PyMOL Python script that loads the backbone (N, CA, C, O; Angstrom):
from pymol import cmd

cmd.read_pdbstr("""\
ATOM      1  N   MET A   1     154.487 -13.363 -47.972  1.00  0.00           N
ATOM      2  CA  MET A   1     155.358 -13.746 -46.879  1.00  0.00           C
ATOM      3  C   MET A   1     156.215 -12.530 -46.504  1.00  0.00           C
ATOM      4  O   MET A   1     156.783 -11.872 -47.376  1.00  0.00           O
ATOM      5  N   THR A   2     156.302 -12.241 -45.211  1.00  0.00           N
ATOM      6  CA  THR A   2     157.095 -11.098 -44.765  1.00  0.00           C
ATOM      7  C   THR A   2     158.576 -11.453 -44.760  1.00  0.00           C
ATOM      8  O   THR A   2     158.947 -12.622 -44.864  1.00  0.00           O
ATOM      9  N   GLN A   3     159.416 -10.429 -44.638  1.00  0.00           N
ATOM     10  CA  GLN A   3     160.860 -10.666 -44.589  1.00  0.00           C
ATOM     11  C   GLN A   3     161.223 -11.491 -43.364  1.00  0.00           C
ATOM     12  O   GLN A   3     162.085 -12.367 -43.439  1.00  0.00           O
ATOM     13  N   ARG A   4     160.584 -11.223 -42.251  1.00  0.00           N
ATOM     14  CA  ARG A   4     160.868 -11.988 -41.037  1.00  0.00           C
ATOM     15  C   ARG A   4     160.542 -13.460 -41.241  1.00  0.00           C
ATOM     16  O   ARG A   4     161.306 -14.329 -40.820  1.00  0.00           O
ATOM     17  N   GLU A   5     159.412 -13.748 -41.884  1.00  0.00           N
ATOM     18  CA  GLU A   5     159.038 -15.133 -42.147  1.00  0.00           C
ATOM     19  C   GLU A   5     160.018 -15.801 -43.112  1.00  0.00           C
ATOM     20  O   GLU A   5     160.341 -16.977 -42.948  1.00  0.00           O
ATOM     21  N   LYS A   6     160.494 -15.059 -44.120  1.00  0.00           N
ATOM     22  CA  LYS A   6     161.479 -15.599 -45.057  1.00  0.00           C
ATOM     23  C   LYS A   6     162.775 -15.965 -44.345  1.00  0.00           C
ATOM     24  O   LYS A   6     163.340 -17.034 -44.577  1.00  0.00           O
ATOM     25  N   VAL A   7     163.244 -15.066 -43.474  1.00  0.00           N
ATOM     26  CA  VAL A   7     164.490 -15.319 -42.737  1.00  0.00           C
ATOM     27  C   VAL A   7     164.312 -16.495 -41.788  1.00  0.00           C
ATOM     28  O   VAL A   7     165.183 -17.361 -41.699  1.00  0.00           O
ATOM     29  N   LYS A   8     163.200 -16.530 -41.087  1.00  0.00           N
ATOM     30  CA  LYS A   8     162.934 -17.619 -40.146  1.00  0.00           C
ATOM     31  C   LYS A   8     162.920 -18.964 -40.867  1.00  0.00           C
ATOM     32  O   LYS A   8     163.515 -19.932 -40.391  1.00  0.00           O
ATOM     33  N   LYS A   9     162.247 -19.026 -42.006  1.00  0.00           N
ATOM     34  CA  LYS A   9     162.181 -20.267 -42.782  1.00  0.00           C
ATOM     35  C   LYS A   9     163.566 -20.676 -43.279  1.00  0.00           C
ATOM     36  O   LYS A   9     163.928 -21.850 -43.214  1.00  0.00           O
ATOM     37  N   ALA A  10     164.335 -19.716 -43.773  1.00  0.00           N
ATOM     38  CA  ALA A  10     165.665 -20.018 -44.308  1.00  0.00           C
ATOM     39  C   ALA A  10     166.625 -20.479 -43.224  1.00  0.00           C
ATOM     40  O   ALA A  10     167.372 -21.436 -43.428  1.00  0.00           O
ATOM     41  N   ILE A  11     166.619 -19.817 -42.077  1.00  0.00           N
ATOM     42  CA  ILE A  11     167.569 -20.171 -41.014  1.00  0.00           C
ATOM     43  C   ILE A  11     167.202 -21.518 -40.390  1.00  0.00           C
ATOM     44  O   ILE A  11     168.086 -22.262 -39.967  1.00  0.00           O
ATOM     45  N   ILE A  12     165.920 -21.834 -40.329  1.00  0.00           N
ATOM     46  CA  ILE A  12     165.520 -23.138 -39.789  1.00  0.00           C
ATOM     47  C   ILE A  12     165.884 -24.252 -40.769  1.00  0.00           C
ATOM     48  O   ILE A  12     166.335 -25.317 -40.348  1.00  0.00           O
ATOM     49  N   SER A  13     165.696 -24.023 -42.057  1.00  0.00           N
ATOM     50  CA  SER A  13     165.985 -25.083 -43.033  1.00  0.00           C
ATOM     51  C   SER A  13     167.483 -25.311 -43.229  1.00  0.00           C
ATOM     52  O   SER A  13     167.914 -26.456 -43.369  1.00  0.00           O
ATOM     53  N   ARG A  14     168.295 -24.230 -43.242  1.00  0.00           N
ATOM     54  CA  ARG A  14     169.738 -24.367 -43.474  1.00  0.00           C
ATOM     55  C   ARG A  14     170.544 -24.515 -42.194  1.00  0.00           C
ATOM     56  O   ARG A  14     171.581 -25.178 -42.178  1.00  0.00           O
ATOM     57  N   GLY A  15     170.063 -23.894 -41.119  1.00  0.00           N
ATOM     58  CA  GLY A  15     170.817 -23.887 -39.870  1.00  0.00           C
ATOM     59  C   GLY A  15     171.660 -22.631 -39.705  1.00  0.00           C
ATOM     60  O   GLY A  15     172.238 -22.404 -38.642  1.00  0.00           O
ATOM     61  N   TYR A  16     171.732 -21.814 -40.753  1.00  0.00           N
ATOM     62  CA  TYR A  16     172.467 -20.551 -40.694  1.00  0.00           C
ATOM     63  C   TYR A  16     171.997 -19.654 -41.834  1.00  0.00           C
ATOM     64  O   TYR A  16     171.310 -20.101 -42.753  1.00  0.00           O
ATOM     65  N   ILE A  17     172.377 -18.390 -41.759  1.00  0.00           N
ATOM     66  CA  ILE A  17     172.085 -17.454 -42.842  1.00  0.00           C
ATOM     67  C   ILE A  17     173.150 -16.366 -42.838  1.00  0.00           C
ATOM     68  O   ILE A  17     173.647 -15.967 -41.785  1.00  0.00           O
ATOM     69  N   THR A  18     173.490 -15.895 -44.029  1.00  0.00           N
ATOM     70  CA  THR A  18     174.429 -14.785 -44.182  1.00  0.00           C
ATOM     71  C   THR A  18     173.709 -13.649 -44.911  1.00  0.00           C
ATOM     72  O   THR A  18     172.620 -13.837 -45.453  1.00  0.00           O
ATOM     73  N   ALA A  19     174.325 -12.482 -44.914  1.00  0.00           N
ATOM     74  CA  ALA A  19     173.735 -11.325 -45.577  1.00  0.00           C
ATOM     75  C   ALA A  19     173.583 -11.561 -47.081  1.00  0.00           C
ATOM     76  O   ALA A  19     172.618 -11.090 -47.684  1.00  0.00           O
ATOM     77  N   ARG A  20     174.511 -12.274 -47.685  1.00  0.00           N
ATOM     78  CA  ARG A  20     174.416 -12.543 -49.126  1.00  0.00           C
ATOM     79  C   ARG A  20     173.212 -13.432 -49.426  1.00  0.00           C
ATOM     80  O   ARG A  20     172.500 -13.196 -50.402  1.00  0.00           O
ATOM     81  N   GLN A  21     172.981 -14.433 -48.614  1.00  0.00           N
ATOM     82  CA  GLN A  21     171.806 -15.287 -48.812  1.00  0.00           C
ATOM     83  C   GLN A  21     170.524 -14.477 -48.642  1.00  0.00           C
ATOM     84  O   GLN A  21     169.571 -14.645 -49.402  1.00  0.00           O
ATOM     85  N   ALA A  22     170.507 -13.598 -47.640  1.00  0.00           N
ATOM     86  CA  ALA A  22     169.336 -12.748 -47.425  1.00  0.00           C
ATOM     87  C   ALA A  22     169.142 -11.795 -48.595  1.00  0.00           C
ATOM     88  O   ALA A  22     168.011 -11.562 -49.024  1.00  0.00           O
ATOM     89  N   TYR A  23     170.227 -11.244 -49.112  1.00  0.00           N
ATOM     90  CA  TYR A  23     170.159 -10.338 -50.256  1.00  0.00           C
ATOM     91  C   TYR A  23     169.559 -11.055 -51.473  1.00  0.00           C
ATOM     92  O   TYR A  23     168.772 -10.469 -52.216  1.00  0.00           O
ATOM     93  N   ASN A  24     169.932 -12.308 -51.669  1.00  0.00           N
ATOM     94  CA  ASN A  24     169.386 -13.086 -52.780  1.00  0.00           C
ATOM     95  C   ASN A  24     167.892 -13.350 -52.621  1.00  0.00           C
ATOM     96  O   ASN A  24     167.205 -13.644 -53.599  1.00  0.00           O
ATOM     97  N   MET A  25     167.387 -13.246 -51.389  1.00  0.00           N
ATOM     98  CA  MET A  25     165.952 -13.390 -51.131  1.00  0.00           C
ATOM     99  C   MET A  25     165.234 -12.043 -51.181  1.00  0.00           C
ATOM    100  O   MET A  25     164.023 -11.974 -50.973  1.00  0.00           O
ATOM    101  N   GLY A  26     165.986 -10.968 -51.458  1.00  0.00           N
ATOM    102  CA  GLY A  26     165.384  -9.642 -51.536  1.00  0.00           C
ATOM    103  C   GLY A  26     165.391  -8.880 -50.225  1.00  0.00           C
ATOM    104  O   GLY A  26     164.663  -7.901 -50.068  1.00  0.00           O
ATOM    105  N   ILE A  27     166.207  -9.322 -49.286  1.00  0.00           N
ATOM    106  CA  ILE A  27     166.276  -8.677 -47.966  1.00  0.00           C
ATOM    107  C   ILE A  27     167.592  -7.915 -47.869  1.00  0.00           C
ATOM    108  O   ILE A  27     168.670  -8.505 -47.941  1.00  0.00           O
ATOM    109  N   MET A  28     167.493  -6.602 -47.705  1.00  0.00           N
ATOM    110  CA  MET A  28     168.686  -5.765 -47.696  1.00  0.00           C
ATOM    111  C   MET A  28     169.289  -5.619 -46.291  1.00  0.00           C
ATOM    112  O   MET A  28     170.504  -5.475 -46.153  1.00  0.00           O
ATOM    113  N   ARG A  29     168.457  -5.654 -45.264  1.00  0.00           N
ATOM    114  CA  ARG A  29     168.943  -5.433 -43.903  1.00  0.00           C
ATOM    115  C   ARG A  29     168.623  -6.645 -43.034  1.00  0.00           C
ATOM    116  O   ARG A  29     167.541  -6.741 -42.455  1.00  0.00           O
ATOM    117  N   LEU A  30     169.567  -7.554 -42.953  1.00  0.00           N
ATOM    118  CA  LEU A  30     169.374  -8.791 -42.207  1.00  0.00           C
ATOM    119  C   LEU A  30     169.509  -8.587 -40.703  1.00  0.00           C
ATOM    120  O   LEU A  30     168.747  -9.175 -39.935  1.00  0.00           O
ATOM    121  N   ALA A  31     170.448  -7.778 -40.273  1.00  0.00           N
ATOM    122  CA  ALA A  31     170.718  -7.616 -38.836  1.00  0.00           C
ATOM    123  C   ALA A  31     169.485  -7.187 -38.035  1.00  0.00           C
ATOM    124  O   ALA A  31     169.251  -7.753 -36.967  1.00  0.00           O
ATOM    125  N   PRO A  32     168.679  -6.213 -38.497  1.00  0.00           N
ATOM    126  CA  PRO A  32     167.484  -5.864 -37.715  1.00  0.00           C
ATOM    127  C   PRO A  32     166.471  -7.004 -37.607  1.00  0.00           C
ATOM    128  O   PRO A  32     165.778  -7.122 -36.596  1.00  0.00           O
ATOM    129  N   ILE A  33     166.383  -7.838 -38.633  1.00  0.00           N
ATOM    130  CA  ILE A  33     165.466  -8.968 -38.578  1.00  0.00           C
ATOM    131  C   ILE A  33     165.965 -10.002 -37.577  1.00  0.00           C
ATOM    132  O   ILE A  33     165.172 -10.580 -36.833  1.00  0.00           O
ATOM    133  N   ILE A  34     167.263 -10.236 -37.556  1.00  0.00           N
ATOM    134  CA  ILE A  34     167.853 -11.149 -36.568  1.00  0.00           C
ATOM    135  C   ILE A  34     167.622 -10.606 -35.156  1.00  0.00           C
ATOM    136  O   ILE A  34     167.312 -11.369 -34.241  1.00  0.00           O
ATOM    137  N   PHE A  35     167.772  -9.302 -34.980  1.00  0.00           N
ATOM    138  CA  PHE A  35     167.527  -8.682 -33.672  1.00  0.00           C
ATOM    139  C   PHE A  35     166.091  -8.934 -33.221  1.00  0.00           C
ATOM    140  O   PHE A  35     165.854  -9.274 -32.061  1.00  0.00           O
ATOM    141  N   ILE A  36     165.145  -8.770 -34.123  1.00  0.00           N
ATOM    142  CA  ILE A  36     163.743  -9.010 -33.781  1.00  0.00           C
ATOM    143  C   ILE A  36     163.518 -10.473 -33.423  1.00  0.00           C
ATOM    144  O   ILE A  36     162.816 -10.767 -32.456  1.00  0.00           O
ATOM    145  N   LEU A  37     164.097 -11.388 -34.182  1.00  0.00           N
ATOM    146  CA  LEU A  37     163.942 -12.808 -33.868  1.00  0.00           C
ATOM    147  C   LEU A  37     164.544 -13.144 -32.507  1.00  0.00           C
ATOM    148  O   LEU A  37     163.979 -13.938 -31.754  1.00  0.00           O
ATOM    149  N   LYS A  38     165.685 -12.542 -32.193  1.00  0.00           N
ATOM    150  CA  LYS A  38     166.352 -12.808 -30.917  1.00  0.00           C
ATOM    151  C   LYS A  38     165.593 -12.224 -29.732  1.00  0.00           C
ATOM    152  O   LYS A  38     165.560 -12.835 -28.663  1.00  0.00           O
ATOM    153  N   ASN A  39     164.984 -11.058 -29.901  1.00  0.00           N
ATOM    154  CA  ASN A  39     164.472 -10.321 -28.752  1.00  0.00           C
ATOM    155  C   ASN A  39     162.963 -10.130 -28.690  1.00  0.00           C
ATOM    156  O   ASN A  39     162.419  -9.935 -27.604  1.00  0.00           O
ATOM    157  N   GLU A  40     162.281 -10.180 -29.813  1.00  0.00           N
ATOM    158  CA  GLU A  40     160.871  -9.834 -29.794  1.00  0.00           C
ATOM    159  C   GLU A  40     159.935 -10.942 -30.242  1.00  0.00           C
ATOM    160  O   GLU A  40     158.738 -10.868 -29.965  1.00  0.00           O
ATOM    161  N   ASP A  41     160.423 -11.948 -30.910  1.00  0.00           N
ATOM    162  CA  ASP A  41     159.589 -13.052 -31.379  1.00  0.00           C
ATOM    163  C   ASP A  41     159.628 -14.154 -30.320  1.00  0.00           C
ATOM    164  O   ASP A  41     160.518 -15.004 -30.342  1.00  0.00           O
ATOM    165  N   SER A  42     158.667 -14.140 -29.395  1.00  0.00           N
ATOM    166  CA  SER A  42     158.727 -15.026 -28.235  1.00  0.00           C
ATOM    167  C   SER A  42     158.602 -16.507 -28.610  1.00  0.00           C
ATOM    168  O   SER A  42     159.239 -17.346 -27.974  1.00  0.00           O
ATOM    169  N   ASP A  43     157.803 -16.849 -29.619  1.00  0.00           N
ATOM    170  CA  ASP A  43     157.686 -18.254 -30.022  1.00  0.00           C
ATOM    171  C   ASP A  43     159.020 -18.784 -30.536  1.00  0.00           C
ATOM    172  O   ASP A  43     159.431 -19.894 -30.198  1.00  0.00           O
ATOM    173  N   PHE A  44     159.680 -17.990 -31.345  1.00  0.00           N
ATOM    174  CA  PHE A  44     160.986 -18.378 -31.883  1.00  0.00           C
ATOM    175  C   PHE A  44     162.022 -18.425 -30.764  1.00  0.00           C
ATOM    176  O   PHE A  44     162.832 -19.350 -30.705  1.00  0.00           O
ATOM    177  N   TYR A  45     161.999 -17.438 -29.883  1.00  0.00           N
ATOM    178  CA  TYR A  45     162.974 -17.334 -28.788  1.00  0.00           C
ATOM    179  C   TYR A  45     162.897 -18.524 -27.837  1.00  0.00           C
ATOM    180  O   TYR A  45     163.919 -18.958 -27.305  1.00  0.00           O
ATOM    181  N   MET A  46     161.692 -19.056 -27.620  1.00  0.00           N
ATOM    182  CA  MET A  46     161.544 -20.181 -26.693  1.00  0.00           C
ATOM    183  C   MET A  46     162.174 -21.466 -27.247  1.00  0.00           C
ATOM    184  O   MET A  46     162.595 -22.326 -26.474  1.00  0.00           O
ATOM    185  N   LYS A  47     162.242 -21.601 -28.561  1.00  0.00           N
ATOM    186  CA  LYS A  47     162.780 -22.818 -29.168  1.00  0.00           C
ATOM    187  C   LYS A  47     164.237 -22.697 -29.582  1.00  0.00           C
ATOM    188  O   LYS A  47     164.987 -23.671 -29.519  1.00  0.00           O
ATOM    189  N   TYR A  48     164.643 -21.495 -30.009  1.00  0.00           N
ATOM    190  CA  TYR A  48     165.951 -21.347 -30.635  1.00  0.00           C
ATOM    191  C   TYR A  48     166.727 -20.158 -30.072  1.00  0.00           C
ATOM    192  O   TYR A  48     166.159 -19.220 -29.513  1.00  0.00           O
ATOM    193  N   ALA A  49     168.024 -20.233 -30.240  1.00  0.00           N
ATOM    194  CA  ALA A  49     168.916 -19.104 -29.990  1.00  0.00           C
ATOM    195  C   ALA A  49     169.717 -18.902 -31.275  1.00  0.00           C
ATOM    196  O   ALA A  49     169.888 -19.838 -32.056  1.00  0.00           O
ATOM    197  N   ILE A  50     170.203 -17.692 -31.489  1.00  0.00           N
ATOM    198  CA  ILE A  50     170.985 -17.405 -32.685  1.00  0.00           C
ATOM    199  C   ILE A  50     172.361 -16.912 -32.245  1.00  0.00           C
ATOM    200  O   ILE A  50     172.482 -15.953 -31.482  1.00  0.00           O
ATOM    201  N   ARG A  51     173.382 -17.584 -32.738  1.00  0.00           N
ATOM    202  CA  ARG A  51     174.764 -17.202 -32.457  1.00  0.00           C
ATOM    203  C   ARG A  51     175.323 -16.478 -33.682  1.00  0.00           C
ATOM    204  O   ARG A  51     175.062 -16.870 -34.819  1.00  0.00           O
ATOM    205  N   THR A  52     176.084 -15.429 -33.437  1.00  0.00           N
ATOM    206  CA  THR A  52     176.703 -14.680 -34.524  1.00  0.00           C
ATOM    207  C   THR A  52     178.167 -15.082 -34.628  1.00  0.00           C
ATOM    208  O   THR A  52     178.941 -14.887 -33.691  1.00  0.00           O
ATOM    209  N   ASP A  53     178.540 -15.640 -35.767  1.00  0.00           N
ATOM    210  CA  ASP A  53     179.931 -15.970 -36.061  1.00  0.00           C
ATOM    211  C   ASP A  53     180.457 -14.944 -37.056  1.00  0.00           C
ATOM    212  O   ASP A  53     179.695 -14.374 -37.836  1.00  0.00           O
ATOM    213  N   THR A  54     181.752 -14.718 -37.022  1.00  0.00           N
ATOM    214  CA  THR A  54     182.381 -13.796 -37.958  1.00  0.00           C
ATOM    215  C   THR A  54     183.218 -14.582 -38.953  1.00  0.00           C
ATOM    216  O   THR A  54     184.055 -15.400 -38.571  1.00  0.00           O
ATOM    217  N   LEU A  55     182.981 -14.325 -40.236  1.00  0.00           N
ATOM    218  CA  LEU A  55     183.725 -14.997 -41.302  1.00  0.00           C
ATOM    219  C   LEU A  55     184.638 -14.003 -41.994  1.00  0.00           C
ATOM    220  O   LEU A  55     184.257 -12.854 -42.217  1.00  0.00           O
ATOM    221  N   LYS A  56     185.822 -14.436 -42.330  1.00  0.00           N
ATOM    222  CA  LYS A  56     186.755 -13.619 -43.104  1.00  0.00           C
ATOM    223  C   LYS A  56     186.606 -14.022 -44.561  1.00  0.00           C
ATOM    224  O   LYS A  56     186.815 -15.183 -44.912  1.00  0.00           O
ATOM    225  N   VAL A  57     186.242 -13.059 -45.417  1.00  0.00           N
ATOM    226  CA  VAL A  57     186.028 -13.348 -46.835  1.00  0.00           C
ATOM    227  C   VAL A  57     186.918 -12.460 -47.684  1.00  0.00           C
ATOM    228  O   VAL A  57     187.263 -11.343 -47.297  1.00  0.00           O
ATOM    229  N   ARG A  58     187.285 -12.979 -48.854  1.00  0.00           N
ATOM    230  CA  ARG A  58     188.139 -12.229 -49.770  1.00  0.00           C
ATOM    231  C   ARG A  58     187.268 -11.391 -50.700  1.00  0.00           C
ATOM    232  O   ARG A  58     186.277 -11.877 -51.245  1.00  0.00           O
ATOM    233  N   ASN A  59     187.645 -10.137 -50.872  1.00  0.00           N
ATOM    234  CA  ASN A  59     186.958  -9.237 -51.787  1.00  0.00           C
ATOM    235  C   ASN A  59     187.454  -9.440 -53.206  1.00  0.00           C
ATOM    236  O   ASN A  59     188.414 -10.175 -53.438  1.00  0.00           O
ATOM    237  N   ARG A  60     186.798  -8.787 -54.155  1.00  0.00           N
ATOM    238  CA  ARG A  60     187.206  -8.899 -55.559  1.00  0.00           C
ATOM    239  C   ARG A  60     188.608  -8.366 -55.804  1.00  0.00           C
ATOM    240  O   ARG A  60     189.316  -8.852 -56.686  1.00  0.00           O
ATOM    241  N   ASP A  61     189.011  -7.367 -55.025  1.00  0.00           N
ATOM    242  CA  ASP A  61     190.342  -6.779 -55.227  1.00  0.00           C
ATOM    243  C   ASP A  61     191.443  -7.524 -54.475  1.00  0.00           C
ATOM    244  O   ASP A  61     192.603  -7.116 -54.520  1.00  0.00           O
ATOM    245  N   GLY A  62     191.097  -8.606 -53.788  1.00  0.00           N
ATOM    246  CA  GLY A  62     192.088  -9.407 -53.091  1.00  0.00           C
ATOM    247  C   GLY A  62     192.219  -9.082 -51.609  1.00  0.00           C
ATOM    248  O   GLY A  62     192.862  -9.830 -50.872  1.00  0.00           O
ATOM    249  N   SER A  63     191.623  -7.987 -51.162  1.00  0.00           N
ATOM    250  CA  SER A  63     191.669  -7.662 -49.739  1.00  0.00           C
ATOM    251  C   SER A  63     190.616  -8.500 -48.996  1.00  0.00           C
ATOM    252  O   SER A  63     189.833  -9.220 -49.615  1.00  0.00           O
ATOM    253  N   TYR A  64     190.614  -8.393 -47.678  1.00  0.00           N
ATOM    254  CA  TYR A  64     189.695  -9.187 -46.870  1.00  0.00           C
ATOM    255  C   TYR A  64     188.702  -8.295 -46.139  1.00  0.00           C
ATOM    256  O   TYR A  64     188.994  -7.149 -45.799  1.00  0.00           O
ATOM    257  N   SER A  65     187.527  -8.854 -45.909  1.00  0.00           N
ATOM    258  CA  SER A  65     186.487  -8.213 -45.110  1.00  0.00           C
ATOM    259  C   SER A  65     185.927  -9.255 -44.155  1.00  0.00           C
ATOM    260  O   SER A  65     186.163 -10.453 -44.315  1.00  0.00           O
ATOM    261  N   TYR A  66     185.199  -8.795 -43.183  1.00  0.00           N
ATOM    262  CA  TYR A  66     184.554  -9.677 -42.220  1.00  0.00           C
ATOM    263  C   TYR A  66     183.047  -9.539 -42.347  1.00  0.00           C
ATOM    264  O   TYR A  66     182.523  -8.428 -42.419  1.00  0.00           O
ATOM    265  N   VAL A  67     182.353 -10.663 -42.374  1.00  0.00           N
ATOM    266  CA  VAL A  67     180.900 -10.675 -42.483  1.00  0.00           C
ATOM    267  C   VAL A  67     180.321 -11.556 -41.383  1.00  0.00           C
ATOM    268  O   VAL A  67     181.003 -12.425 -40.841  1.00  0.00           O
ATOM    269  N   ALA A  68     179.062 -11.319 -41.064  1.00  0.00           N
ATOM    270  CA  ALA A  68     178.386 -12.094 -40.023  1.00  0.00           C
ATOM    271  C   ALA A  68     177.705 -13.311 -40.619  1.00  0.00           C
ATOM    272  O   ALA A  68     177.138 -13.263 -41.711  1.00  0.00           O
ATOM    273  N   LYS A  69     177.776 -14.397 -39.877  1.00  0.00           N
ATOM    274  CA  LYS A  69     177.039 -15.617 -40.203  1.00  0.00           C
ATOM    275  C   LYS A  69     176.199 -15.923 -38.969  1.00  0.00           C
ATOM    276  O   LYS A  69     176.737 -16.145 -37.885  1.00  0.00           O
ATOM    277  N   TYR A  70     174.885 -15.933 -39.137  1.00  0.00           N
ATOM    278  CA  TYR A  70     173.976 -16.178 -38.024  1.00  0.00           C
ATOM    279  C   TYR A  70     173.640 -17.665 -37.997  1.00  0.00           C
ATOM    280  O   TYR A  70     173.059 -18.199 -38.941  1.00  0.00           O
ATOM    281  N   VAL A  71     174.013 -18.326 -36.905  1.00  0.00           N
ATOM    282  CA  VAL A  71     173.859 -19.774 -36.762  1.00  0.00           C
ATOM    283  C   VAL A  71     172.727 -20.053 -35.787  1.00  0.00           C
ATOM    284  O   VAL A  71     172.656 -19.456 -34.713  1.00  0.00           O
ATOM    285  N   LEU A  72     171.842 -20.965 -36.172  1.00  0.00           N
ATOM    286  CA  LEU A  72     170.699 -21.324 -35.343  1.00  0.00           C
ATOM    287  C   LEU A  72     171.093 -22.409 -34.351  1.00  0.00           C
ATOM    288  O   LEU A  72     171.698 -23.414 -34.727  1.00  0.00           O
ATOM    289  N   LEU A  73     170.752 -22.203 -33.097  1.00  0.00           N
ATOM    290  CA  LEU A  73     170.988 -23.189 -32.046  1.00  0.00           C
ATOM    291  C   LEU A  73     169.658 -23.553 -31.417  1.00  0.00           C
ATOM    292  O   LEU A  73     168.837 -22.675 -31.150  1.00  0.00           O
ATOM    293  N   LYS A  74     169.437 -24.823 -31.180  1.00  0.00           N
ATOM    294  CA  LYS A  74     168.195 -25.266 -30.543  1.00  0.00           C
ATOM    295  C   LYS A  74     168.364 -25.192 -29.036  1.00  0.00           C
ATOM    296  O   LYS A  74     169.344 -25.695 -28.487  1.00  0.00           O
ATOM    297  N   ARG A  75     167.408 -24.564 -28.373  1.00  0.00           N
ATOM    298  CA  ARG A  75     167.462 -24.452 -26.909  1.00  0.00           C
ATOM    299  C   ARG A  75     167.185 -25.806 -26.263  1.00  0.00           C
ATOM    300  O   ARG A  75     166.439 -26.617 -26.813  1.00  0.00           O
ATOM    301  N   PRO A  76     167.787 -26.054 -25.092  1.00  0.00           N
ATOM    302  CA  PRO A  76     167.484 -27.290 -24.355  1.00  0.00           C
ATOM    303  C   PRO A  76     166.006 -27.331 -23.995  1.00  0.00           C
ATOM    304  O   PRO A  76     165.427 -26.314 -23.613  1.00  0.00           O
ATOM    305  N   THR A  77     165.392 -28.510 -24.115  1.00  0.00           N
ATOM    306  CA  THR A  77     163.961 -28.632 -23.835  1.00  0.00           C
ATOM    307  C   THR A  77     163.681 -29.152 -22.430  1.00  0.00           C
ATOM    308  O   THR A  77     162.580 -28.960 -21.914  1.00  0.00           O
ATOM    309  N   THR A  78     164.654 -29.804 -21.805  1.00  0.00           N
ATOM    310  CA  THR A  78     164.457 -30.306 -20.454  1.00  0.00           C
ATOM    311  C   THR A  78     165.542 -29.738 -19.550  1.00  0.00           C
ATOM    312  O   THR A  78     166.599 -29.335 -20.034  1.00  0.00           O
ATOM    313  N   PRO A  79     165.295 -29.700 -18.246  1.00  0.00           N
ATOM    314  CA  PRO A  79     166.303 -29.169 -17.324  1.00  0.00           C
ATOM    315  C   PRO A  79     167.611 -29.958 -17.335  1.00  0.00           C
ATOM    316  O   PRO A  79     168.664 -29.405 -17.017  1.00  0.00           O
ATOM    317  N   ASN A  80     167.560 -31.250 -17.697  1.00  0.00           N
ATOM    318  CA  ASN A  80     168.769 -32.064 -17.713  1.00  0.00           C
ATOM    319  C   ASN A  80     169.682 -31.731 -18.882  1.00  0.00           C
ATOM    320  O   ASN A  80     170.886 -31.984 -18.825  1.00  0.00           O
ATOM    321  N   GLU A  81     169.118 -31.168 -19.937  1.00  0.00           N
ATOM    322  CA  GLU A  81     169.922 -30.768 -21.082  1.00  0.00           C
ATOM    323  C   GLU A  81     170.579 -29.431 -20.755  1.00  0.00           C
ATOM    324  O   GLU A  81     169.898 -28.464 -20.414  1.00  0.00           O
ATOM    325  N   SER A  82     171.883 -29.383 -20.859  1.00  0.00           N
ATOM    326  CA  SER A  82     172.558 -28.157 -20.502  1.00  0.00           C
ATOM    327  C   SER A  82     173.193 -27.450 -21.688  1.00  0.00           C
ATOM    328  O   SER A  82     173.638 -26.310 -21.558  1.00  0.00           O
ATOM    329  N   ARG A  83     173.244 -28.102 -22.834  1.00  0.00           N
ATOM    330  CA  ARG A  83     173.896 -27.511 -23.983  1.00  0.00           C
ATOM    331  C   ARG A  83     172.910 -27.221 -25.104  1.00  0.00           C
ATOM    332  O   ARG A  83     171.851 -27.838 -25.219  1.00  0.00           O
ATOM    333  N   PHE A  84     173.300 -26.269 -25.911  1.00  0.00           N
ATOM    334  CA  PHE A  84     172.535 -25.971 -27.112  1.00  0.00           C
ATOM    335  C   PHE A  84     172.915 -26.980 -28.182  1.00  0.00           C
ATOM    336  O   PHE A  84     174.059 -27.431 -28.245  1.00  0.00           O
ATOM    337  N   GLU A  85     171.960 -27.328 -29.016  1.00  0.00           N
ATOM    338  CA  GLU A  85     172.223 -28.198 -30.157  1.00  0.00           C
ATOM    339  C   GLU A  85     172.311 -27.357 -31.400  1.00  0.00           C
ATOM    340  O   GLU A  85     171.595 -26.366 -31.544  1.00  0.00           O
ATOM    341  N   ILE A  86     173.189 -27.752 -32.302  1.00  0.00           N
ATOM    342  CA  ILE A  86     173.309 -27.026 -33.573  1.00  0.00           C
ATOM    343  C   ILE A  86     172.424 -27.685 -34.591  1.00  0.00           C
ATOM    344  O   ILE A  86     172.366 -27.241 -35.737  1.00  0.00           O
TER     345      ILE A  86
END
""", "prot")
cmd.dss("prot")
cmd.show_as("cartoon", "prot")
cmd.util.cbc("prot")
cmd.orient("prot")
């Protein structure tokens, strides 16, 4: 299974993915895979959109950092649907 397939499976099953979850799957660079899913994977793009949320997390030393959380949104399937579903 490729890294792209692993990320696609994980984000569809959970509804979101973070870099730590990707790292636990053996994926070091999540952002380029998300970019490919957003822009180059036409089958995925037709069904889903990915929103990037920013999370504030505490480091081991007590300071804070910001990390990305990629959230999966389902695209509207009919013209009457105007909103994305989470």
